[in-house]
N, C-alpha and C positions, 0 to 999 in steps of 0.2 A: 893602757895596760890594765890587766885584771888585778884583783887583790892578791893573787898568788904570784904576780910578776910575770905571768905568761903573756906574750905579745898576741894581740887579737888581729883578725883580718882588717879591722878598721884602722889599726895603727900602722898598717903597711900602705904606703902611698900607691904602690902598684895595684893592690887589691881594692883600695877605695876607688881608684879611677877605672878599674875593671868593672866594678859594680855600676859606676856611672855610665860607662860605655854600653853595658847591657840595657840599662833603662833608656838611655838616649837613642840607641839604635831601634828599640821597640817603638818609641814615639816618632822617630824618623820614618819608619815603615807606615805607621798609622797616618801621618800627615800626607804621605804619598797617596794612600788609598782615599783619603778624605776628598781630594780634588782629582781623582783619577779620570773622571769624565769631563772635567772643565776644559782641557785643551782640545777635546774632540766633540764639542757641542755641535758643530756643523755636521759631523758624521752621524751623530745621534738623530739629527733631524732628517738627513737624507737616507739613512738606512733603517731607522726604527720609527720614523714618523713623529718624533718628539718635537713639537714646536716650542717656542721660547717659554710659553706659559707652563707647559708640562715639564720642561726641563727645570724651570724655577721651582715648581712645587716639589719635584723629586729632590732637588738640592736642599731646599728648606726643611725637608722631612727629617734631616739629620738630628735636629734638636727638638723635635716635636715631643717625644716622650720625656726628655729631660726637663722641658718647661711645663707642659700642660698635664703630665702625669706625675710630675715632681720627682722623676727618677734621679735628678741631680742631687736632691736632698737624700734620697735613699742610698745613693752611692757613698755619700759622706758617712751615713750611719753604718753601712757595711764595712767601710774602711776602719771606722772607729772600733767596731765590735770584733772584726775578724783579723785586722792587722794588714801590714803591707804585703806579706808573702801571698796569702790567700787571695787578696783583692787584685794583686797584679796578675796572677794566673787566670782568675775569673774574668778580668777585663780583657785579657788577650783572647780567651775562648769566646767571649761574647762578640768581640770585634770580628773574629774569624767566621762565626756563624752568620752574622749580618753580611759579611763580604761574600760568602758562598751564595747566599740568597740573591744578592745583587748580581753576581756573575750569572747565575741561572736565568735571571730575568732578562738579561740582554743577550743571552746565547741563543743559538738556533735550536737548542733542545727544548726551549720553552714554546716555540712556535707550534701551533696546531694541537696543543695539549688541552685537556679538559680544564686545567688550571687557568690557561689563557682565556678560555671561554668564560669561566666564572668571573675573572677580573674584568672582562669586557662588559659584562652585564651587571656587575655590582660596583659599589663604591662610586657611583656616578652622582656625587653630591653637587649641589648648586654652586658653581664657582663664581657666580655673580654677586654673592652676598657681600655687603661691605664689611671690611675688617675681618669678620669671621671667615668669609670665603677665601681671604688671603692666608689665613692661618692654617686651614685644613690642608693636609698633604695629598688629598685626592679631589678630583673634580670631574664633572661631566666632560667627556671628550678626550680625556687622557688615555693614551694607549695602555693596554694591559701590561706591557713590559715596564712602562714607567711607574705604574701603580705597585707592581711587585718589587721593583727596584727601590721604591720609596719605603716599602716595608723593611727590606733588608738594610737600607741606609738608616732607618730609625733605630734598629737593633745595633748596628755598628756605632751609631752616635752615642748610645748608652755606654757601650764598652770603652769608647774613646774618651769620653768625659771622665769615666771612672779611672781610666789609665792615667789621665792627666794629673788628677789630684793624688793618685797613688805614687806616681813618679816623684812629685814634689816632696811628699812625706818620706820616701825612700832616700832622696838626696840629703834631706835634713838629718835623717838617722845616721847615715854613713859619714857625713861631713860636718856634723855639729862641732863647733869649736875649732874648725879647720878652714878649708878654702870653700866655704858654703856658697858665697856670692859668685866666685869663679866657676864652681861646678854648675850652678843654676844657669849662669850665662852661657856656658859651653853647651849645656843640654838644649837651651833655647836656640842657639845658633845652629846646631845640628838638625834640630827639628825643622827650622825654617829652610834649611837646604833641601828638605823633603819636598817643598813646594817647587823649587827649581828642577829637582829630579823628576817630579811628576810631569812638569811642563815639557821636558825634553823627551822622556821615554814613553809616555802614554801614546802620543801620536806615532812614535817609532814602532811600537808593538802593534798598534792598530793597522798600520800600513805594511807590516812585515810580510814579505812574499809578493808584494806588488798589488795585492787586493786589500780592500777595506774589510776588516773583521774587528768590530768594536769590542767583542768579547775577549779578544786577545789582550787588550789593554787592561781589562778588569781582571783577567786571569793573572797577569803580571802582578797586579795589586794584591790578589788573594795569596799568591806565593809569598809576598812580602809580609802579609799578616801571619802566615805560618811561621815565618822567621821571627816575627815579633813575639809570638807565643813561645817559641823556643827560647828566646832571650829571657822572657819572664820566668820560664821554668828553671833555667840555669841560675837566674838571680834568686829564685826560691831556695835553692840548696845553699848558695853562698850566704844568704841572710839567715837561714836556719843555723848554719855553722857559727855565724857571728853570735847569735843569741845563746848558743850552747857554750861558747867561750866566755861570754860576759855574765851569763846567768841572770840577765835582765829581761823583764817583759818588754814587749814592743811599746815604744813611746806612742802616746795618743794625744791628739789635739782635742780641744774642747769640741764636742759635737754641736751641730746646728740645733739651736733651741728656739722653739716658737715664742718662748717668753722674751727672747732677745729682740724680737721684731719691733716691739714698742719703742725700745731705746734707739734702735737703728732708724726706724722710719720717722722719728721725730727730730732727727738730726738734719739740719739744713745742709751741712757739709757733705753728709753721706749722699743726699739726693743730687747735689750738684756733680759729685764725682760719678755716681751711678748713671746719670743722664749723659755726662761726657763720654762715659765708657760705651753705652749702647749706641750713641750717635756716631762716635768715631769708628768703632769696629763694624757697625752696619754699613759704613761707607767703604770699608776695606775688604772684609772677607767675602761678602756677597758679590762685590765687584770682581774679585779674584776669580770667581767661577765663570764670569762672562768675559774676562779681559782678553783672552786669546781670540775669541770670536769678534770682539770689538775691533781689535787690530786687523783681523782679516777683512772686516767690512770697511775700514778706514784707510788702510795702507794699500799702495799699488805694488803688490808682491807677486813675483813669479817664481814658483818653486823650482829649484835646480833639477834638471833631468837626471834620472837614476843612472844614465849612461856617462855622466860627467863626474869629475872628482868631488864636487860639492854636493852631489846628489846621492853619493854612496852611503851605506849604513855605517861604515867605519868612521866617517866624519862625525857622526853623532857621538860616538864614544870619545873621540879626540876632543871634541868641543866640551863634553862633560868633564873630562879630565882637566882641561884648562880652567873650567869654572871652579873645580875643587882647588886648583892652585890659587885662584883669586881669593877664595874664601879663607883658605888656610893661611896664606901670607898676610892678608889684611887683619884677620882675627888675632893671630899670634903676635903681630907687631905691637898690639896694644899693651902687651905684658912684658915688653923688653924696656927696661928703664935706664940702665947704665950704658949698655953698648949702643950708642947712637948710630954708628955705622951700620950695624946689623938691623936696627929698627927701621931706618930710612931705606936700607936696601930691600927689606921685605915689602915696605910700602911701595917702593918703585917697581918691584917685581909684580905686585898685585895690580898696579895701574897698567903696566905693559900687558899683562895677561888679560885684563879686562878689555883693553882695546882690541887685542887679538880675538877674544871671544865675540865682541860686538861685530867685528869685521866678518867673522865666520857666519854669524847669524844673518848678516845682510846678504852675503853671497849665497847662503842656502835658501833665502827667500821664504822662510816659514815664520809665522807669527808666534808660535809657541817658543821658539828659541830666542825671540826678541823679548818676550815677557819674562823669560826665565831669569833675567838679570834682576828682577824685582827684589829678592831677598839679599842680594850680594852686598849692597851698601849698608843694609840693616845689620848684617853679620859683622861688617867692618867697624861700625860706629857705636854699636850697642854698649860695649864695655866703656867707651869714652864718655857716653852720655850718662851711664850709671855712675861712673866715678865723679863726673861733674856735679850731679845732683847730690851725691854723698858729701862732697867737699866744698862746693860753692853754693848749692841751693838753686833758687830760681825755678822751682818746679812749676809754679803757676804761669810764669812767663813762657816756659817751654811748652806748656799745654796750648797757649795762645799761638805760638809759632807753628806748632804741629798742625793745628786746625787751619791756619792760613795756607800752609803748604798743601794740605788736603784739598781745599777749595780750588787753589790755583791749578793743581794737577788735573782734577776732574773737568774744570772749565777748558783747560788746554786740550784735553782729549775731545771735548764736545765741539769746540769752535775753531781751534787753531790747527790741530792735526789734520782734519779732512782737507782744509784749504792748502796747506803746505804740501801734503801728499799729492794733491791733484796737479800742482805745478811742478813738483820735483819728487820722484820716487825716493831718491837717496835722502833728500831733505826731510821727508816724512819719517823715514826710519830713524834719522838722527833725533828729531823732535820726540819720537816715541821712546827711544832709549833714555834720553835725558829726563823726560817726564816720569818714566817708570822708576828710574834711579832715585829721583827726588821723592816720589811717593814712598819708596822703600825707606828713605831717610825719615820721612814723617812717621812711618810705621814703627820706627825705633824711638823717635822723639817723644811721642805721647805715652806709650807704655812705661818708658824709663822714668817719666815724671808722675804718671798716674798712680801706679800700684804702690810706690813707697809713700804716697801722700795719705793713703787710707788710715794708717796708724795715728796720724796727726789729727784726724777728724772724728774718730770714734774712741770710746773708752777701750783701754787695753784688754779688758775682760771679754769684750764682744768682737774683737777683730776677726776671729775665725768666722763667726756668724755674719759679719758685715761682708767679708769676701764672698761667702756662699750666696748672700742675697744679691751682690753685684753680679756674680756669674749668672745667676738665674735671670736677672733683668737683661743682661747682655745677650743671653741666648734667645730672648724674645725677639730682639732685633735680627739676630742671625738666622732665625727661622722665618721671619716675616719678609725681609727684603729680597732674598732670592726670588720669591714668588712675585713681589711687587715689580722687580726689574723685568721679569718675564712678561707680566701683564702690561706694563708700560710699553715694552717693545712691540707686543702684538697690537695694542690699540693705536699707538702712534704710527705704525706702519700699515694700518689696515687699508689705506688707499695708495700705498707705495707700489707703483706699477712693476718695478724690478722685483720686489718681494713677491708680489702676486704671481708673476711669471715663473720665478724660481720654485715656488711652492707647487704650481701646476706641473712643472717638470718632475718634481719629486713624486707627486701623486700618479704621474704617468709611468713611474717605475725607474726613472733615471737615478743613479747613485753618484755620490761625489759632488752634488750640486751645492754650491754655497748660496745661502739666502742672504742677500746684501742688506741687512737691517741698518736703519738710521738710528744710531745710539744717542743722538743729541739729547732727547728729553729724559732718557734714563740716566744719563750722566748729569744733567741739570738737577734731577732729583737727588742724586748722591752728593752733588756739590751743596745743595741746600742743607743736607745733614751737617756738612762741614761748617756752613755759616752758623747754623744753630749751635754747634759745638763751640765755635769762636765766641759767640755771644755769652754762652754759659761760662766759658773760661775767663772772659773779661769780668763777669759778675763774681766768679769765684775769687779772682784776685782782689776785687774790692772787698768782698766779705772777709777774706783772709787778713787784709790790712786792718779791718774794723775789729774783728774778733780775735786776731792774733793766733791763728792756727799754726803759723810757722812754716807755711808752704814755700816761702821764698828763702827760708833759712836752710843751711846745710844739714844733712842727716847726721854727719859726724861732727860733733862739737870739738873745737880745739881745746886742749888741756891748758889750764891756767898755770 
């Protein structure tokens, strides 16, 4: 309520959640575009000549400016100086500009232009340089389209990172003193559904009409970025109206200060959490960009004929709707406390819908619909895990468990899945589904314990700076490992006869050829990140016991 007793937009539950919906939908669209090419990696190689190394560099380019030109820090400064409204619209516009450039790069319009000729003869940096070569977004031998797409993706990455911190600030502004945790959890759940949406619809649009047109998938993503910008513009006017009602200036967090670095970087707890963060997320997000292709190479899949029921485009829509039922029922069941019948009824409905979804994915015979289950278990258990840490604690133990699950999943993909799939196509799909769901659970387990632990490890006055530093360190891994995965795939398959034959067919002009990469060593590399994270989490638990950080204690202390 204002001082005059006039009710504000923030006091209305409907308007609060409308503001959240606008912000969450914008991030939902951004997450879809972020991985828009991930499910069609094979098409990018067969139609645009992007080998795994080129694909990896393009994907890693997303965070290049954020990390090495420090745009992540500048984004925080812009948000602090200009406020939520301006920064939200700016981030939406920057994402859209980057998306349009990426679309132009992969479209037929780019072919034969003077710009293509320039990119072909320029930016041919030595990709064999150790460490530095993996960091650079361009390398000798990359197709011109991949280089220009990397430029667009770098710009998009700046806008997306800016949007992420802006949305968090906006949620705090509208929900402070109210359902802040629920609002943030809901926004995260919807954003993660963007991953599943991308996995299902990117190949759908790329194959629409019976021919492969990869630019159609990116065009779909650009349309969503237009919608994201529209959501931010509508939010702009809502937020402006709120400020006019309250007469308050926009709330500002403490900006990132270089003077804080000394306090942060001398904290052992900070370094342990930062290393855990970069190791864990480097084994998840970069893998996500290759996961569909990994399944294509390891599973014995036969896509349903377009002439059959399972091969029709309408099945894609139906399966997506069933996926939404799984997510909605599982997520909402967490917030029903008193009505046990309704709670367990929703959980049962979610399980049944999940089984139906998995069966449809098997019958359709497409890897992208199989991997799309990845965020579903995460959506279901994120509120449970957050509540457990709040009331029971055990954050350090949860970090250990999450790291163990991460290692088990990657080693299962590397050594168990190929063997099971070779002996039984259905068995391989079952192993893939179970492993992907467990990986999704790990994806919730670690963040639920990781982020709430930071305030216990650093001084309250520098929490904002500590988060900014962790995000910056995290982005180093997110930029480095897509390239490393691509390089490992190329080097470990250099003498693979099937890979050589497939690449020769692509060079001869054949389209739709799948290059059957052996992902074993790339997955072992990712599993090693999980092992390192496990060792650090064990050490963190020991340090916590010695120094009394309180990581194993609940966040909410019981009242005496």
